[in-house]
C-alpha positions in Angstrom: 56.4 68.5 -154.7 57.3 68.8 -151.3 56.9 72.0 -151.5 53.7 72.4 -152.4 52.5 70.2 -149.6 54.3 72.1 -147.5 52.6 75.3 -148.7 49.4 73.7 -148.2 49.7 72.8 -145.1 51.0 76.3 -144.3 47.9 77.8 -146.3 45.1 75.3 -144.4 46.3 77.6 -141.1 47.6 80.0 -141.9 44.4 81.2 -144.6 41.0 83.3 -143.5 42.7 82.8 -139.6 39.4 85.0 -138.6 36.5 82.6 -139.6 38.2 79.6 -138.9 38.1 81.1 -135.3 34.8 81.8 -135.4 33.9 78.4 -136.5 36.1 77.3 -133.9 34.5 79.2 -131.2 31.1 78.3 -132.5 31.7 74.5 -132.1 32.9 74.7 -128.7 30.0 76.8 -127.7 27.5 74.0 -129.7 29.4 71.1 -127.5 29.0 73.2 -124.0 25.5 74.2 -124.9 24.4 70.0 -125.5 26.4 68.9 -122.5 24.8 71.7 -120.1 21.5 70.7 -121.5 21.6 66.9 -120.9 23.8 67.1 -117.6 20.7 67.9 -114.8 20.9 65.3 -111.8 18.0 64.5 -109.9 17.6 61.2 -107.3 14.6 59.9 -106.2 13.3 56.7 -103.6 12.0 53.9 -105.6 9.9 50.9 -105.1 11.4 47.5 -105.6 8.5 45.2 -107.3 9.7 41.3 -107.7 7.9 39.2 -110.4 7.1 36.0 -110.0 6.6 33.5 -113.2 5.4 31.2 -111.0 2.1 31.4 -109.4 2.4 29.1 -106.7 5.0 31.0 -105.0 5.2 34.4 -103.2 7.9 36.9 -101.4 7.9 36.2 -97.4 11.1 39.1 -97.2 13.0 41.4 -98.3 15.3 43.5 -98.2 15.8 46.4 -98.6 12.5 48.0 -100.2 13.4 50.6 -101.8 16.6 52.3 -103.4 17.6 55.8 -104.3 18.2 56.0 -108.3 19.9 59.3 -109.1 18.8 60.5 -113.1 20.6 62.8 -115.4 19.5 63.9 -118.8 17.8 67.1 -119.8 15.6 69.7 -118.1 12.9 69.2 -120.2 13.0 65.5 -119.3 13.4 65.5 -115.7 10.3 67.8 -115.6 8.7 64.9 -117.9 9.4 61.5 -115.0 6.1 61.4 -112.6 7.7 59.7 -109.2 4.9 57.8 -108.4 5.6 55.9 -111.9 8.9 55.1 -111.0 10.0 51.3 -109.6 12.7 49.1 -110.0 10.9 46.0 -111.1 13.2 42.5 -111.0 12.5 39.4 -111.9 12.9 36.1 -110.1 13.4 32.6 -110.7 11.4 29.4 -110.1 11.4 29.0 -106.0 14.6 30.1 -105.2 15.8 32.3 -102.8 18.0 35.3 -104.2 19.8 38.2 -104.2 19.2 40.4 -107.3 21.3 43.3 -109.2 19.5 46.5 -109.7 20.4 47.6 -112.8 19.3 50.4 -115.8 17.6 48.5 -117.6 15.2 47.2 -114.6 13.9 51.3 -113.8 10.8 51.7 -115.2 9.1 54.8 -115.7 12.6 57.3 -116.5 11.8 58.2 -120.2 15.0 59.6 -122.0 17.1 60.0 -119.0 19.9 58.1 -117.8 21.0 55.6 -114.5 23.8 57.3 -113.0 23.9 55.8 -109.4 21.3 53.0 -107.3 21.7 52.3 -104.6 21.6 49.6 -103.1 22.0 48.4 -106.7 21.3 45.0 -104.4 18.4 43.1 -102.8 17.5 40.0 -100.9 14.4 37.8 -102.0 13.1 34.5 -99.7 10.5 32.8 -101.4 7.9 30.4 -100.2 4.9 28.2 -101.4 1.9 29.8 -101.1 -0.1 28.0 -97.8 -1.7 24.3 -98.7 -5.3 23.7 -97.8 -5.8 20.3 -96.3 -9.0 19.6 -97.7 -11.0 16.3 -96.0 -11.5 13.5 -99.0 -15.5 14.2 -100.0 -16.7 11.0 -98.1 -14.9 12.0 -94.9 -17.2 15.5 -94.4 -19.7 15.3 -92.1 -23.1 15.4 -93.1 -24.4 17.5 -90.4 -22.8 21.2 -90.8 -22.7 21.8 -87.2 -20.8 18.7 -86.2 -17.7 20.0 -84.6 -14.6 19.5 -86.8 -10.3 20.5 -86.9 -8.9 21.6 -89.6 -5.0 21.8 -90.4 -3.3 24.9 -92.7 0.4 24.4 -93.0 2.8 26.7 -94.2 0.5 29.7 -93.5 2.3 33.7 -93.9 2.9 35.5 -91.0 1.5 39.0 -91.4 3.4 42.4 -89.6 0.1 44.7 -89.6 1.6 48.0 -89.5 0.3 51.8 -89.2 1.5 52.8 -92.8 4.0 55.7 -91.6 6.5 55.1 -93.6 9.4 54.8 -91.2 10.2 51.7 -92.1 11.9 50.3 -95.4 13.0 46.9 -94.2 10.4 44.9 -92.4 11.8 40.6 -91.8 9.4 38.1 -89.7 11.2 34.9 -88.8 10.1 32.5 -89.1 7.9 33.5 -92.6 5.8 30.6 -92.1 3.2 28.7 -89.4 1.2 25.7 -89.1 -2.0 26.5 -87.8 -4.7 24.2 -86.7 -8.9 25.4 -86.0 -11.8 24.0 -84.7 -15.5 24.8 -85.1 -18.5 23.7 -87.0 -18.2 22.0 -90.5 -19.9 24.9 -91.8 -17.6 27.5 -90.8 -14.8 25.8 -91.3 -15.4 25.1 -94.5 -15.6 28.4 -95.6 -12.0 29.8 -94.3 -9.4 29.2 -97.4 -6.6 30.6 -95.4 -6.4 31.5 -91.9 -5.2 35.2 -91.3 -2.4 35.2 -89.6 -0.6 38.0 -88.3 1.6 39.7 -86.0 1.1 42.7 -83.9 3.6 45.7 -85.6 2.3 48.6 -83.0 5.4 49.8 -81.3 8.3 48.6 -82.9 11.4 50.2 -83.4 12.8 51.9 -86.5 15.8 49.9 -86.0 16.5 46.6 -84.1 14.3 43.1 -83.8 11.4 42.1 -81.0 9.9 38.5 -80.3 5.9 39.1 -80.7 3.4 36.6 -80.5 1.7 34.9 -83.4 -2.2 35.2 -83.3 -5.0 34.1 -85.9 -7.6 35.5 -87.0 -10.4 33.3 -86.2 -13.6 35.9 -87.8 -16.5 34.9 -84.7 -16.8 33.2 -80.9 -17.5 30.1 -82.8 -13.7 29.0 -84.5 -11.6 28.0 -81.8 -7.8 27.7 -82.2 -6.1 24.4 -81.5 -3.0 25.3 -81.7 0.0 27.6 -83.8 3.2 26.2 -84.7 5.7 28.1 -84.2 3.2 30.5 -81.7 6.1 33.1 -81.3 7.8 34.7 -84.1 10.6 37.7 -83.9 10.4 41.0 -86.2 13.5 42.4 -87.8 12.9 46.4 -89.1 15.4 48.9 -90.4 15.4 52.4 -92.0 13.8 54.5 -94.3 16.1 56.3 -97.1 14.7 59.9 -97.8 14.6 62.2 -100.2 12.8 65.2 -98.4 13.1 67.0 -101.8 11.5 64.7 -103.9 9.0 64.3 -100.9 8.0 68.2 -101.3 
């Protein structure tokens, strides 16, 4: 019995050697072709888009604004990718400042490719409640629309007005909100839902921090600024990661 087993094993390796070697070579070539077809890689700079589950919450600070994503797949799959549709979508919990890890499942628009690397792989978000407009009760509203009144808005988000040059990836305003009081005719004041509060972003350095005066757009000479608290804000900036090959 042992002799028959020995003969069978020997014959399995020695009979039809040419055919078996040819089959092995074809298997190796097939495996190499499959690996070659799916090992193409390309990288993209994609925006990081937060998704909020509560309408009354908004993002006032985000760092960074974009990430570099390296994808691997076949040449055909990589050609199908439209960089304009690539993005990292992260979901934030209600009303909490968060540090979120960006994962492969968060990358949208990548088709059948695999995510090899995400840099940076973490994004930080500071959240705040939207500005609340303090409305006077109906009985306290003046009958005369030209009567001067003063109204205050709290937690108004500061906007940084910058040119879309693409040189900045991180722009943080500290503090993110201010309290604003305006004076004007009742009809004019009642038409303002939320004042536009901003800091001038002209001449910001690529990396660094500067202090800027907080300004309020009054939409005409009939509106006067009573107070802005605080009246100055610090603007911090960071550099943009580029992928020159993809921008071409």
